[in-house]
C-alpha positions in Angstrom: 10.3 8.3 29.6 12.0 11.6 28.7 10.7 14.5 30.8 11.7 18.1 30.8 12.4 18.4 34.5 15.2 17.8 36.9 15.0 14.2 38.1 16.3 13.6 41.6 15.8 9.8 41.3 18.1 9.8 38.2 20.7 11.8 40.1 20.6 9.1 42.9 21.0 6.4 40.2 24.0 8.2 38.8 25.6 8.5 42.3 25.0 4.7 42.9 26.7 3.9 39.6 29.7 6.1 40.5 29.9 4.4 43.9 29.7 0.9 42.3 32.5 1.8 39.9 34.7 3.2 42.6 34.2 0.1 44.7 34.9 -2.3 41.9 37.5 -2.5 39.1 36.5 0.8 37.6 35.2 1.2 34.0 33.6 3.9 32.0 30.3 5.7 32.8 28.8 7.3 29.7 26.5 10.3 30.3 24.1 11.2 27.5 23.9 7.7 26.1 20.8 5.6 26.2 21.1 2.3 28.0 21.7 -0.7 25.7 18.5 -2.5 25.1 18.3 -6.3 24.8 19.4 -7.3 21.3 21.1 -4.0 20.4 24.8 -3.6 19.7 25.1 -0.4 21.6 23.4 2.6 23.2 22.0 5.5 21.2 23.9 8.8 21.8 21.3 11.3 23.1 23.6 14.1 24.1 23.3 16.5 27.0 21.5 19.4 25.5 18.2 18.5 27.2 20.0 18.3 30.6 21.7 21.7 30.0 18.3 23.3 29.2 16.6 21.7 32.2 19.3 23.0 34.6 19.3 26.3 32.8 23.1 25.9 32.4 25.6 25.2 29.7 28.3 22.5 29.8 30.3 24.2 32.5 27.2 24.6 34.7 26.3 21.0 34.1 29.8 19.9 35.2 29.6 22.1 38.3 26.2 20.6 39.1 27.6 17.0 38.7 30.6 17.9 40.8 28.5 19.3 43.6 26.4 16.1 43.6 29.6 14.0 43.9 31.0 16.2 46.6 27.7 16.0 48.5 27.6 12.2 48.3 31.3 11.4 48.5 34.4 13.1 50.0 35.6 16.4 48.6 38.7 14.8 47.2 36.7 12.3 45.1 35.8 14.9 42.5 38.8 16.0 40.3 38.9 17.8 37.1 
């Protein structure tokens, strides 16, 4: 369900996904794309505008927020631009 508020549980899911990718063979994490549903060819592109508005930030603010989450949950050197 899409809600217009910051979701700390979703942030935790994103951090777990990043950890899983970093401990495995890597891959691509897509942000702003709906998960693939059973029987679908691919996920629907939702974009990040809703996330920007919820955080009260633009793209750069969103990237900074994501970077801070990564720094908080991993080592400082884990996050690179």
